[in-house]
C-alpha positions in Angstrom: 2.9 -23.1 22.9 5.4 -23.9 25.6 4.6 -23.5 29.3 4.8 -20.0 30.6 7.1 -20.0 33.6 7.4 -16.4 34.8 6.5 -12.8 34.1 7.7 -9.5 35.3 6.5 -6.0 34.5 9.3 -3.7 33.2 8.3 -0.2 34.2 11.0 1.3 31.9 9.5 -0.2 28.8 5.9 -0.6 29.9 6.0 -4.2 28.9 5.3 -7.5 30.6 8.3 -9.8 29.9 7.2 -13.4 29.8 9.6 -16.3 29.9 8.7 -19.7 28.6 9.9 -23.2 29.4 12.1 -23.3 26.3 13.8 -20.0 27.5 12.0 -17.9 24.9 11.2 -14.4 26.2 8.2 -12.5 24.9 7.5 -8.8 25.6 3.9 -7.7 25.7 3.3 -4.0 24.9 0.9 -2.9 27.7 0.1 0.4 26.1 -1.0 -1.3 22.9 -3.1 -3.7 24.9 -4.8 -0.9 26.8 -5.4 1.0 23.6 -7.0 -2.0 22.1 -9.2 -3.2 25.0 -9.4 -0.4 27.6 -12.4 1.5 26.3 -13.4 3.0 29.7 -11.5 4.3 32.7 -12.7 1.2 34.7 -11.4 -1.2 32.1 -8.0 0.6 32.0 -7.8 0.5 35.7 -8.6 -3.2 35.8 -5.8 -3.9 33.2 -3.4 -1.8 35.3 -4.4 -3.6 38.5 -3.6 -7.0 36.8 -0.4 -5.7 35.3 1.0 -4.5 38.7 -0.4 -7.2 40.9 -0.6 -10.3 38.8 1.7 -10.0 35.7 1.6 -13.8 35.1 -2.2 -13.8 35.0 -2.1 -10.7 32.8 0.2 -12.4 30.3 -1.9 -15.6 30.3 -5.1 -13.6 29.6 -3.5 -11.7 26.7 -1.8 -14.8 25.2 -5.1 -16.8 25.4 -7.0 -14.0 23.7 -9.3 -13.6 26.8 -8.9 -9.9 27.4 -12.2 -8.8 26.0 -14.1 -11.5 27.8 -12.3 -10.7 31.1 -13.3 -7.1 30.8 -16.9 -7.9 29.9 -17.3 -9.6 33.3 -17.4 -6.2 35.0 -13.8 -5.8 36.0 -13.8 -8.0 39.0 -10.2 -8.8 40.1 -9.2 -12.4 40.3 -11.4 -14.5 38.0 -8.3 -16.0 36.6 -7.3 -17.5 39.9 -7.6 -21.3 40.3 
């Protein structure tokens, strides 16, 4: 996969739009992600927090398939930070 350069949350479509190094743009459907992984209010709140505050990290987590693992850690903001 190409390097992920930037992300932005589009409130009108409720999607994170991710742009890659090769200029490909991918839209992540945040409602579908929450429906799949947000089983509790705390998990949904954590996904929302990431979405609004760190859309790049949100996209990286989803694209790497780490959403379930992240939420299993107890919804502690910021474990994705270097």
